[in-house]
C-alpha positions as CSV (number, residue, x, y, z in Angstrom):
1,M,29.4,-50.0,-6.2
2,N,26.1,-47.9,-6.8
3,G,25.8,-44.1,-7.3
4,L,24.4,-44.2,-3.7
5,D,27.3,-45.9,-2.3
6,N,29.3,-42.9,-4.1
7,I,27.5,-40.7,-2.4
8,R,27.5,-42.5,1.2
9,L,31.6,-42.5,0.5
10,G,31.5,-38.7,0.1
11,L,30.1,-37.8,3.7
12,S,31.7,-37.8,7.4
13,L,31.4,-41.6,8.7
14,V,28.9,-40.6,10.8
15,A,26.7,-39.0,8.6
16,A,27.5,-42.5,6.3
17,A,26.5,-44.5,9.3
18,S,23.4,-42.6,10.0
19,V,22.1,-42.5,6.6
20,A,22.5,-46.7,6.4
21,F,18.7,-46.8,7.0
22,M,17.9,-44.9,3.7
23,S,16.2,-46.6,0.9
24,G,17.2,-45.8,-2.6
25,A,13.4,-45.2,-3.2
26,A,13.1,-42.4,-0.1
27,L,16.3,-40.5,-1.7
28,E,15.4,-40.6,-4.8
29,R,11.6,-39.1,-4.1
30,D,13.3,-36.3,-1.8
31,V,15.6,-35.5,-4.7
32,D,13.0,-35.4,-6.9
33,F,10.7,-33.1,-5.1
34,I,14.1,-30.8,-4.3
35,M,14.4,-31.0,-7.8
36,K,11.0,-30.2,-9.2
37,Y,10.1,-27.2,-7.2
38,A,13.4,-25.5,-7.0
39,P,13.2,-22.3,-8.1
40,P,14.3,-21.3,-11.8
41,E,16.5,-19.0,-11.0
42,D,18.9,-21.5,-9.1
43,G,19.7,-22.5,-12.4
44,P,21.5,-25.9,-12.7
45,I,21.9,-27.3,-9.2
46,P,25.0,-29.8,-8.5
47,G,23.2,-33.3,-8.3
48,E,26.0,-33.6,-5.1
49,Y,25.0,-30.4,-3.6
50,V,21.0,-31.7,-3.6
51,T,22.3,-35.3,-2.8
52,N,23.7,-34.5,0.3
53,N,21.3,-32.1,1.2
54,C,18.3,-34.8,1.2
55,I,20.4,-37.4,2.7
56,L,21.5,-35.1,5.5
57,A,18.1,-34.0,6.2
58,A,16.6,-37.4,6.4
59,V,19.4,-38.2,9.2
60,A,18.0,-35.2,11.0
61,R,14.3,-36.3,10.7
62,E,15.5,-40.1,11.6
63,S,16.8,-38.7,15.1
64,A,14.4,-35.9,15.5
65,I,12.6,-35.2,18.9
66,E,9.3,-35.4,17.5
67,Q,8.3,-37.8,14.5
68,Y,6.1,-35.7,11.7
69,P,4.2,-36.7,8.7
70,D,6.0,-36.7,5.0
71,D,4.1,-33.4,3.8
72,I,5.4,-31.6,6.8
73,Y,9.1,-32.9,6.3
74,L,9.3,-32.7,2.9
75,D,8.5,-29.0,2.7
76,Y,9.5,-27.7,6.0
77,V,12.9,-30.0,7.0
78,L,13.9,-31.1,3.3
79,P,14.7,-27.9,1.5
80,Y,18.3,-26.3,1.0
81,S,16.8,-22.7,1.5
82,V,13.5,-21.0,2.9
83,I,13.0,-18.3,0.4
84,R,15.3,-16.2,-2.2
85,E,18.1,-16.1,-0.3
86,E,22.1,-16.8,-1.3
87,R,22.4,-20.7,-1.5
88,D,24.8,-21.9,1.5
89,D,25.8,-25.7,2.6
90,W,24.9,-25.0,6.1
91,R,23.3,-28.7,7.1
92,G,26.5,-30.5,7.8
93,E,27.9,-27.8,10.3
94,F,24.9,-26.7,11.8
95,R,23.9,-30.4,13.0
96,E,27.3,-30.6,13.8
97,R,27.0,-27.3,16.2
98,F,23.3,-27.3,17.1
99,L,23.0,-30.7,17.9
100,P,24.2,-30.4,21.5
101,V,22.2,-27.9,22.2
102,V,18.8,-29.7,21.8
103,E,19.9,-32.4,23.9
104,G,17.4,-33.3,26.5
105,C,14.6,-31.2,25.1
106,T,11.3,-33.1,25.2
107,N,9.8,-31.5,22.3
108,A,10.4,-29.6,18.9
109,Y,8.9,-26.2,20.3
110,E,11.5,-26.7,23.7
111,A,13.8,-27.2,21.0
112,A,13.5,-24.6,19.0
113,V,13.3,-22.2,22.0
114,K,16.4,-23.6,23.2
115,L,18.1,-23.0,19.6
116,D,16.9,-19.4,19.9
117,R,18.0,-18.5,23.3
118,T,21.5,-20.0,22.5
119,I,22.9,-20.0,19.3
120,W,23.0,-16.0,18.5
121,N,26.1,-15.9,20.9
122,M,27.8,-18.9,19.5
123,I,27.7,-17.8,16.2
124,G,28.1,-13.9,17.0
125,V,24.6,-13.1,14.7
126,H,22.6,-10.4,16.3
127,Y,19.7,-8.0,14.8
128,D,20.9,-5.1,13.0
129,T,19.0,-2.8,10.6
130,R,22.8,-1.9,9.2
131,R,23.0,-5.2,7.8
132,D,23.5,-5.4,4.0
133,K,20.2,-6.8,3.2
134,A,16.9,-8.2,4.1
135,R,17.2,-11.6,2.7
136,Q,20.5,-12.7,3.6
137,S,21.6,-16.3,3.9
138,P,22.8,-17.9,6.9
139,R,26.9,-17.5,6.4
140,H,26.5,-13.9,5.2
141,S,24.6,-12.8,8.2
142,M,27.8,-14.7,10.0
143,R,30.3,-13.4,8.0
144,I,28.9,-9.6,8.9
145,G,27.4,-10.4,12.4
146,M,24.2,-8.7,11.9
147,A,20.9,-9.6,9.9
148,S,17.2,-8.1,9.6
149,C,14.5,-10.1,11.3
150,T,14.3,-12.0,7.6
151,G,18.0,-12.8,7.9
152,I,17.6,-13.7,11.7
153,S,14.3,-16.1,11.1
154,I,16.3,-17.4,7.9
155,L,19.5,-18.6,10.2
156,L,17.0,-19.9,13.0
157,I,14.5,-22.1,10.4
158,D,17.7,-23.2,9.1
159,A,19.2,-24.3,12.7
160,C,15.8,-26.3,13.6
161,R,15.8,-28.0,9.9
162,A,19.6,-29.0,10.7
163,V,18.3,-31.1,14.0
164,G,15.0,-32.3,12.6
165,I,12.5,-29.2,13.3
166,P,10.2,-28.4,11.2
167,A,10.2,-24.6,10.3
168,R,9.0,-22.1,8.0
169,L,9.5,-17.8,7.5
170,V,6.0,-16.2,8.5
171,G,5.6,-12.4,7.5
172,C,3.3,-9.8,6.9
173,C,3.4,-6.0,5.9
174,W,1.9,-4.3,8.7
175,T,-2.0,-2.7,8.4
176,T,-1.5,-0.1,11.2
177,I,2.3,0.8,11.4
178,P,4.5,1.8,8.8
179,G,7.0,-1.4,7.8
180,N,6.4,-4.9,8.0
181,H,8.0,-8.1,9.7
182,S,9.2,-11.8,9.5
183,W,9.2,-14.2,12.2
184,V,9.5,-18.2,12.5
185,E,6.7,-21.0,13.2
186,V,8.0,-24.6,14.2
187,W,5.6,-27.7,13.9
188,S,5.1,-28.9,17.1
189,Q,3.1,-31.3,18.6
190,G,0.8,-31.6,15.6
191,R,0.8,-28.0,15.2
192,W,2.1,-24.6,14.2
193,R,3.7,-22.8,16.9
194,V,5.2,-19.2,16.6
195,L,8.7,-18.2,17.5
196,A,10.2,-14.5,18.0
197,S,13.3,-15.6,16.3
198,G,16.1,-13.5,18.1
199,E,14.1,-12.4,21.1
200,K,12.5,-13.2,24.2
201,E,10.3,-16.4,23.9
202,R,6.6,-15.7,24.8
203,E,4.5,-17.7,22.3
204,D,1.0,-16.0,23.4
205,N,2.6,-12.7,24.3
206,I,4.9,-11.5,21.7
207,W,5.1,-7.8,20.8
208,F,4.0,-8.3,17.4
209,L,1.2,-10.5,17.7
210,A,-1.1,-7.4,18.7
211,F,0.2,-5.6,14.9
212,A,-0.6,-9.1,13.4
213,S,-4.2,-9.4,14.6
214,S,-5.0,-6.5,12.3
215,A,-3.7,-8.4,9.4
216,D,-6.3,-7.3,6.5
217,T,-7.8,-10.9,5.0
218,T,-9.8,-8.6,2.2
219,R,-5.8,-7.3,0.5
220,I,-3.3,-9.6,-1.0
221,D,-0.4,-7.1,0.7
222,R,-1.9,-7.1,4.0
223,R,-2.4,-10.7,4.8
224,I,0.0,-12.9,6.9
225,Y,1.8,-15.8,4.8
226,A,4.1,-18.5,5.5
227,S,6.8,-20.0,3.1
228,R,6.6,-23.5,2.1
229,W,8.5,-25.4,-0.9
230,S,5.9,-26.4,-3.0
231,P,2.9,-24.8,-4.4
232,S,0.1,-24.6,-2.1
233,P,-3.2,-26.1,-3.4
234,E,-4.3,-22.7,-3.6
235,G,-1.5,-21.5,-5.8
236,T,-0.7,-18.9,-3.0
237,R,2.4,-16.6,-3.5
238,F,4.4,-14.8,-0.5
239,W,3.9,-11.1,-0.6
240,Q,7.2,-9.9,-0.2
241,T,8.5,-8.2,3.0
242,W,12.0,-8.5,2.2
243,E,12.5,-6.1,-0.7
244,Y,11.0,-2.6,-1.7
245,P,8.7,-2.2,-3.4
246,Q,6.7,-4.5,-1.8
247,R,5.6,-6.8,-4.7
248,L,3.8,-10.5,-4.9
249,S,7.1,-12.8,-4.8
250,D,7.5,-16.2,-7.0
251,V,8.1,-18.0,-3.3
252,P,5.2,-20.8,-2.6
253,A,3.1,-19.7,0.3
254,D,0.4,-20.5,2.6
255,D,-2.1,-17.7,3.7
256,V,-2.3,-18.1,7.8
257,T,-4.0,-14.5,8.5
258,A,-7.2,-16.6,10.1
259,R,-4.6,-18.2,12.6
260,Y,-3.6,-14.5,13.8
261,I,-6.7,-12.8,13.9
262,A,-9.9,-14.0,15.8
263,K,-13.0,-13.5,14.2
264,P,-14.8,-10.4,15.3
265,R,-18.2,-10.0,17.0
266,F,-20.1,-8.1,14.5
267,A,-23.9,-6.9,16.4
268,V,-26.8,-6.3,13.7
269,V,-29.6,-4.1,15.7
270,A,-32.7,-3.2,14.7
271,S,-36.2,-2.5,16.5
272,P,-39.0,-5.0,16.8
273,E,-40.8,-3.0,14.3
274,T,-38.5,-3.1,11.6
275,L,-37.6,-6.9,12.0
276,A,-41.3,-7.6,11.5
277,T,-41.3,-6.2,8.2
278,P,-40.2,-8.9,5.9
279,E,-38.3,-6.9,3.3
280,W,-36.3,-5.0,6.3
281,H,-35.9,-8.4,8.3
282,A,-34.1,-9.3,4.5
283,V,-31.5,-6.5,5.2
284,A,-30.6,-7.9,8.8
285,D,-30.6,-11.3,7.1
286,A,-28.3,-10.1,4.4
287,L,-26.1,-8.8,6.7
288,A,-25.7,-11.7,8.8
289,A,-25.2,-14.3,5.4
290,K,-22.4,-12.0,4.2
291,H,-20.2,-12.0,7.4
292,T,-20.8,-15.4,9.0
293,G,-18.0,-16.2,7.2
294,D,-15.5,-13.8,9.0
295,A,-17.4,-12.6,12.0
296,Q,-19.4,-14.0,15.0
297,V,-22.7,-12.2,14.0
298,E,-25.5,-11.5,16.6
299,I,-28.5,-9.6,15.7
300,I,-30.2,-7.7,18.6
301,Q,-34.0,-7.0,18.5
302,S,-33.9,-3.5,20.2
303,C,-34.5,-0.3,19.3
304,P,-31.5,1.1,18.4
305,T,-30.9,4.0,21.1
306,N,-32.2,2.0,23.6
307,A,-29.3,-1.1,22.5
308,L,-26.5,-0.1,25.3
309,E,-26.8,-3.2,28.0
310,A,-27.2,-5.8,25.0
311,L,-23.9,-4.3,23.3
312,R,-22.3,-4.5,26.7
313,A,-22.9,-7.8,26.8
314,S,-22.1,-8.4,23.0
315,R,-19.0,-6.7,23.1
316,P,-18.7,-6.5,19.5
317,R,-15.8,-5.1,17.3
318,Y,-18.1,-4.3,14.3
319,A,-22.4,-2.5,14.8
320,A,-24.6,-1.7,12.4
321,F,-27.8,-0.1,13.3
322,I,-30.7,-1.0,10.3
323,L,-32.8,2.2,10.6
324,R,-36.0,3.1,8.5
325,S,-35.8,6.5,7.5
326,S,-38.9,7.2,9.6
327,E,-37.0,6.0,12.9
328,F,-34.1,8.4,13.3
329,D,-33.4,12.1,13.2
330,N,-30.4,14.3,14.6
331,A,-31.5,13.8,18.3
332,T,-31.0,9.6,17.2
333,L,-27.3,10.3,15.4
334,V,-26.0,12.1,18.3
335,S,-27.7,9.6,20.9
336,L,-26.0,6.8,18.9
337,K,-22.5,8.5,19.0
338,R,-22.7,8.7,22.5
339,M,-23.7,5.5,23.6
340,M,-20.9,3.7,21.4
341,R,-18.8,5.3,23.6
342,D,-20.5,4.2,26.8
343,I,-20.5,0.8,26.3
344,D,-17.1,0.3,28.7
345,D,-15.9,3.2,31.0
346,D,-13.6,4.7,28.5
347,P,-14.1,7.9,26.5
348,F,-13.7,6.3,23.1
349,D,-15.6,4.6,20.4
350,D,-16.3,1.0,21.2
351,A,-16.8,-0.2,18.1
352,V,-16.7,0.3,14.1
353,W,-20.2,1.0,13.3
354,G,-22.8,2.6,10.8
355,I,-26.1,2.7,9.8
356,V,-27.7,1.1,7.3
357,T,-30.7,2.8,6.1
358,G,-32.6,4.2,3.0
359,P,-36.1,5.6,1.7
360,D,-36.8,2.0,1.4
361,A,-35.7,-1.4,2.0
362,A,-34.4,-2.1,-1.4
363,T,-32.1,0.8,-0.7
364,A,-30.7,-0.5,2.7
365,L,-30.5,-4.0,1.3
366,R,-28.0,-3.1,-1.3
367,L,-26.2,-1.2,1.4
368,A,-26.2,-5.0,3.4
369,S,-25.7,-6.8,0.4
370,A,-22.7,-5.0,-1.2
371,R,-19.9,-7.6,-1.1
372,K,-16.9,-6.6,-3.3
373,P,-14.0,-5.3,-1.6
374,R,-12.6,-3.2,-3.9
375,T,-10.1,-0.1,-4.3
376,I,-11.1,3.0,-5.6
377,Q,-10.7,3.6,-9.4
378,S,-12.1,6.9,-10.3
379,I,-13.0,9.7,-8.2
380,L,-15.1,13.2,-8.8
381,A,-14.5,15.9,-6.2
382,T,-15.0,19.3,-5.2
383,T,-11.6,19.5,-2.9
384,G,-8.4,18.9,-3.6
385,V,-7.2,15.6,-4.4
386,D,-3.8,14.0,-5.6
387,E,-3.7,12.8,-9.2
388,N,-2.6,9.6,-7.9
389,A,-5.4,8.9,-5.3
390,A,-7.0,6.4,-7.8
391,P,-5.4,4.9,-11.1
392,G,-8.4,5.8,-13.5
393,Q,-10.3,9.1,-14.2
394,I,-10.3,11.9,-11.7
395,A,-11.9,15.3,-12.0
396,V,-11.5,17.7,-9.3
397,I,-13.2,21.1,-8.7
398,S,-11.6,23.0,-5.6
399,D,-11.7,26.1,-4.0
400,A,-8.0,25.4,-3.6
401,Y,-7.4,26.9,-6.6
402,P,-7.9,30.4,-8.4
403,K,-11.6,31.0,-8.9
404,G,-13.3,29.1,-11.8
405,E,-10.2,26.8,-12.3
406,W,-10.5,22.6,-12.3
407,W,-8.6,19.7,-13.6
408,M,-9.5,16.5,-15.0
409,K,-7.4,12.8,-15.5
410,N,-8.7,10.8,-18.1
411,A,-7.9,7.3,-18.1
412,A,-4.9,7.0,-20.1
413,G,-3.6,9.3,-17.1
414,E,-3.4,12.7,-19.0
415,V,-4.1,15.5,-16.9
416,A,-5.7,18.7,-18.7
417,R,-6.4,21.8,-16.5
418,H,-9.0,24.3,-17.3
419,S,-10.5,27.5,-16.2
420,E,-14.6,28.5,-16.5
421,T,-15.5,32.2,-16.0
422,G,-19.1,31.3,-14.7
423,S,-20.7,28.4,-13.0
424,L,-18.9,25.4,-12.3
425,A,-22.1,23.5,-11.6
426,H,-22.3,22.2,-15.4
427,V,-18.4,21.0,-15.0
428,F,-19.8,18.8,-11.9
429,A,-22.7,17.9,-14.1
430,D,-20.7,16.7,-16.9
431,A,-18.0,14.9,-14.7
432,W,-20.6,13.1,-12.6
433,N,-22.4,11.6,-15.9
434,A,-19.0,10.6,-17.8
435,I,-17.1,9.3,-15.2
436,D,-19.7,7.5,-12.9
437,A,-17.0,7.7,-10.3
438,E,-16.2,5.2,-7.6
439,L,-15.5,8.3,-5.0
440,I,-17.3,11.5,-4.4
441,L,-15.6,13.4,-2.1
442,T,-16.7,17.0,-1.2
443,S,-16.4,20.3,0.8
444,S,-17.4,23.5,0.6
445,H,-20.9,24.7,2.0
446,A,-23.7,22.7,2.1
447,T,-27.1,21.7,4.0
448,E,-29.4,18.7,4.1
449,R,-30.3,19.9,0.5
450,N,-27.7,20.9,-1.6
451,L,-24.0,21.0,-1.9
452,E,-22.4,24.8,-3.0
453,M,-19.8,24.2,-6.0
454,P,-16.2,26.0,-4.7
455,F,-16.8,29.5,-4.6
456,S,-20.6,29.3,-4.5
457,L,-20.2,28.9,-8.5
458,G,-23.5,26.8,-8.5
459,N,-25.3,24.4,-6.8
460,M,-25.8,20.4,-6.5
461,I,-29.1,19.9,-5.0
462,A,-31.5,17.0,-3.9
463,T,-35.1,17.0,-5.4
464,N,-37.8,15.0,-5.9
465,G,-35.4,11.8,-5.2
466,I,-32.7,12.6,-7.9
467,F,-29.8,15.1,-7.7
468,A,-30.0,18.1,-10.2
469,V,-27.2,21.1,-10.7
470,T,-28.1,24.6,-11.5
471,P,-25.6,27.5,-11.7
472,E,-27.7,29.7,-9.2
473,V,-26.5,30.1,-5.5
474,K,-30.1,30.5,-4.5
475,W,-32.0,28.0,-6.6
476,Q,-35.6,28.6,-8.1
477,G,-36.7,25.8,-9.7
478,R,-34.1,25.8,-12.7
479,A,-32.1,22.5,-12.6
480,R,-30.4,20.1,-14.8
481,P,-30.9,16.6,-13.3
482,L,-27.7,14.6,-13.4
483,N,-27.9,10.9,-14.7
484,A,-28.5,7.8,-12.7
485,P,-25.4,6.3,-11.7
486,S,-24.5,2.7,-12.6
487,T,-21.4,2.2,-10.8
488,E,-22.0,1.6,-7.0
489,K,-20.4,4.6,-5.3
490,V,-18.8,5.9,-1.5
491,W,-19.3,9.2,-0.7
492,L,-16.7,11.3,2.0
493,A,-17.6,15.2,2.8
494,P,-15.0,16.0,5.2
495,G,-15.6,19.7,4.8
496,N,-19.9,20.1,4.3
497,C,-22.0,21.4,6.8
498,L,-25.3,18.9,7.6
499,I,-24.9,17.0,4.4
500,A,-25.4,13.5,6.3
501,N,-27.9,14.9,8.6
502,H,-31.2,13.5,7.9
503,L,-34.4,15.2,7.3
504,D,-36.8,13.6,5.5
505,D,-36.6,10.7,2.3
506,A,-35.7,13.7,-0.1
507,D,-32.7,14.9,1.8
508,M,-29.0,14.6,0.5
509,V,-28.2,11.8,2.6
510,M,-31.3,9.7,1.4
511,T,-30.8,10.9,-2.2
512,A,-27.1,9.8,-2.2
513,L,-27.9,6.7,-0.9
514,S,-31.0,5.8,-3.6
515,F,-30.5,7.7,-6.7
516,G,-26.8,7.8,-6.2
517,K,-26.2,4.3,-5.2
518,V,-23.7,5.0,-2.3
519,N,-23.3,2.3,-0.2
520,Q,-21.3,4.0,2.3
521,F,-21.5,8.0,3.3
522,V,-19.2,10.0,5.7
523,G,-20.3,13.4,6.5
524,Y,-21.4,16.0,9.1
525,I,-24.8,16.0,10.9
526,K,-24.1,19.5,12.4
527,P,-22.6,22.9,11.3
528,T,-19.1,22.5,11.2
529,W,-16.2,25.3,11.6
530,F,-13.4,22.9,13.0
531,G,-13.7,19.8,10.7
532,F,-11.3,17.4,12.8
533,A,-13.0,14.5,12.2
534,G,-14.2,15.0,8.8
535,W,-11.0,15.8,7.3
536,N,-8.9,13.2,9.3
537,T,-11.0,10.3,7.7
538,W,-9.6,12.1,4.3
539,R,-6.3,11.7,5.6
540,Y,-6.3,8.4,6.8
541,F,-8.8,6.9,4.1
542,G,-7.1,9.1,1.1
543,S,-3.0,8.9,2.5
544,H,-3.0,6.2,4.7
545,G,-4.8,2.9,3.2
546,Y,-7.8,2.6,5.7
547,S,-10.8,1.3,4.3
548,L,-13.6,4.2,5.0
549,S,-14.8,2.6,8.0
550,A,-11.8,2.3,9.6
551,A,-10.8,5.8,8.5
552,H,-13.9,7.4,10.2
553,Y,-13.1,5.1,13.5
554,A,-9.5,6.0,13.5
555,A,-10.5,9.9,13.4
556,C,-12.9,9.7,16.1
557,Q,-10.3,7.8,17.9
558,W,-7.8,10.5,17.5
559,L,-9.9,13.1,18.2
560,A,-10.8,11.6,21.7
561,L,-7.2,10.7,22.7
562,K,-6.3,14.2,21.9
563,L,-8.9,15.4,24.7
564,E,-7.9,12.8,26.3
565,R,-4.3,13.6,26.9
566,G,-5.2,17.6,26.9
567,E,-3.4,18.1,23.6
568,A,-5.6,21.1,22.4
569,K,-3.5,24.0,22.0
570,D,-6.0,26.4,23.3
571,E,-9.5,26.8,24.2
572,R,-10.7,27.3,20.7
573,E,-8.9,24.0,19.4
574,K,-10.5,22.7,22.6
575,A,-13.9,23.5,21.5
576,G,-13.8,22.3,18.1
577,L,-12.4,19.0,19.2
578,L,-15.4,18.5,21.6
579,W,-17.5,19.8,19.0
580,D,-16.5,17.6,16.1
581,R,-16.9,14.4,18.8
582,D,-20.7,14.4,18.0
583,A,-20.7,15.7,14.5
584,T,-19.6,13.3,11.9
585,V,-21.8,9.5,11.1
586,F,-21.0,6.5,9.1
587,Y,-23.6,5.1,6.8
588,G,-23.3,1.7,5.5
589,D,-21.7,-1.4,6.3
590,P,-19.2,-1.1,8.6
591,M,-17.4,-4.3,7.7
592,Q,-17.6,-3.7,4.1
593,H,-13.9,-2.5,2.9
594,V,-13.4,0.3,0.4
595,Y,-9.9,1.7,-0.1
596,T,-8.4,4.5,-2.3
597,A,-5.3,3.5,-4.2
598,S,-3.0,4.7,-1.3
599,A,-3.9,1.2,0.0
600,E,-1.3,0.3,-2.2
601,M,1.6,2.5,-1.4
602,P,4.2,2.2,1.0
603,P,3.3,3.7,4.4
604,T,5.0,7.1,5.2
605,T,7.3,7.1,8.5
606,D,6.9,11.0,8.8
607,K,6.6,11.8,13.1
608,N,3.4,14.5,12.3
609,E,1.3,11.8,10.7
610,P,-1.5,10.6,12.5
611,P,-1.2,7.6,14.8
612,R,-1.7,4.3,13.7
613,L,-4.9,2.4,14.6
614,I,-5.1,-1.2,15.8
615,V,-8.7,-2.8,16.6
616,F,-8.7,-5.6,18.9
617,P,-11.0,-8.4,18.2
618,S,-13.1,-7.8,21.7
619,S,-12.1,-6.2,24.8
620,S,-9.8,-8.2,26.6
621,A,-6.2,-8.2,28.3
622,T,-5.0,-10.7,25.9
623,R,-3.8,-8.2,23.8
624,R,-1.4,-5.9,25.6
625,F,1.6,-4.2,24.4
626,E,4.2,-5.0,27.2
627,D,7.1,-4.6,24.6
628,V,6.7,-1.3,22.4
629,P,8.6,-1.6,18.7
630,S,11.6,0.7,19.1
631,G,10.6,4.2,17.8
632,M,7.1,4.1,18.5
633,R,4.7,5.2,20.9
634,V,1.6,3.2,22.1
635,F,-1.5,4.3,23.8
636,E,-3.8,1.4,24.4
637,A,-7.2,1.2,25.2
638,D,-9.6,-1.8,26.3
639,D,-10.3,-2.4,22.6
640,F,-7.9,-0.6,20.2
641,A,-4.7,0.9,20.3
642,L,-2.9,4.1,18.8
643,V,0.6,3.8,17.5
644,E,2.5,6.8,17.0
645,Q,6.5,7.4,15.7
646,A,8.4,8.3,19.4
647,E,9.4,12.0,19.3
């Protein structure tokens, strides 16, 4: 009697009869597959456990409602665990209990749905945040009668696999609200289909699909992953949603983000005169070439301020206006702000949009060609900044400190605090030259020609196409030129009047884009006395993990929502909100993603936090919050939603 005969004798008579079809070669293949890719932490695995698992999996496949290829079987039916939960011997019991549930079903998805609607009362397990831990094994969950979304999903996956239905765990960390979620996909009729484990099944209208649609393909911790047993061809691993702090796990996975997010529409708008110039047409071509893989790009030939009807036809999620410096002024900027709220009938911005420009086409081409999504490593600021806002060097001169005080964090993370009795302009200049920071963050008084240091202790000025600093408040030609930077930058000016307003090629914003190598710039085009749009852009960008373009968009949407709801506490605040509605602009490619270090930090759940933003791929009724997650309040417009903590 050989080893296979011994194994069969150890099984029930039903199982023994059922595996008579299985060859020794098939069993050897399955055992080898399990042992080859078993996680090292499992240690020595009893041979009987593995062999019994493989035989019962083969039994399930042979009698499955649908047939499927070997690669689907090996990764999504055969394994004895889903992620890194405790190991249970669940197959025999689950098959005996759940096989009658799926009798009469015509396909695997129908059977999985029936399991999801039936088994929870059978086994006495329900979703409960009081569970012991997230990644519970089935028997652990059954013992305590509760499980997290991850534990519920693991149990349902094992139930599916026990009756021959391929299933896998899918999960992500949300980009738009605190927290994360796990769910189930089952293989049916040649494709993966979504199953909201432990919830009412509505495959195309499950509550979390709207959140999943905002997953961010540019960040490893904000993509959507599906577990598997063997390594993926790309070597992808699951970003853990089941343990804190969030970190990359050793669980093999497929990146399935693209299945949950539709390609957004991206409109590139430029005048016929601009596109008739080869070097400026190259700017439009660069944007189209860069984003063709992740967006539906359309080049619209129109005077930008007359593009409303074309934009209504396109309904883009993103829009870039290519403008030669001679083509626009303050009136143009205000017109664009208003036009971008008029694409549909609501009072909100209808796309994440930006202006791609420069004093010459070469500068605009650099903005359009910037490719690498990145996390800011270094900061130079004239306003308050947390020491953890960037992992590298930071220099901060701020009127939040006593006059003349400033601090600097070096590359080793050591913070030194200093005090000056005179001008701080030389401190700014030294930091500009030494750090060559990736983020310039500024407040205090400014115009289109200068930026004052805090407490008016000197000036940064735009002069003859370069930046210089002077100790004088009213400068008279005595200025120290700043070094031309080698590092590409972004600049956020949440508290500076007029710094982003365009006058000519020698103004602050044009000098920043050209000489300063700034690829993205957010600031005021009007004198600001209220600061809602600017400071909340910094709040979203600096503390909540939003890219700079998304942060500006979110701040503008929140502002409009406060006006729409009548939430201003008095007439002064209402006037401030109305003023700020047309006061800020974003320069740069709106699809170029830049983050601060807060993008890597766990989100907060403070009820005083600003609402989280979800942008839909386009205006459509396909993304509707018919179910609102517990503890959340959702405001939904045609093409975005703002999600707040409930009162």
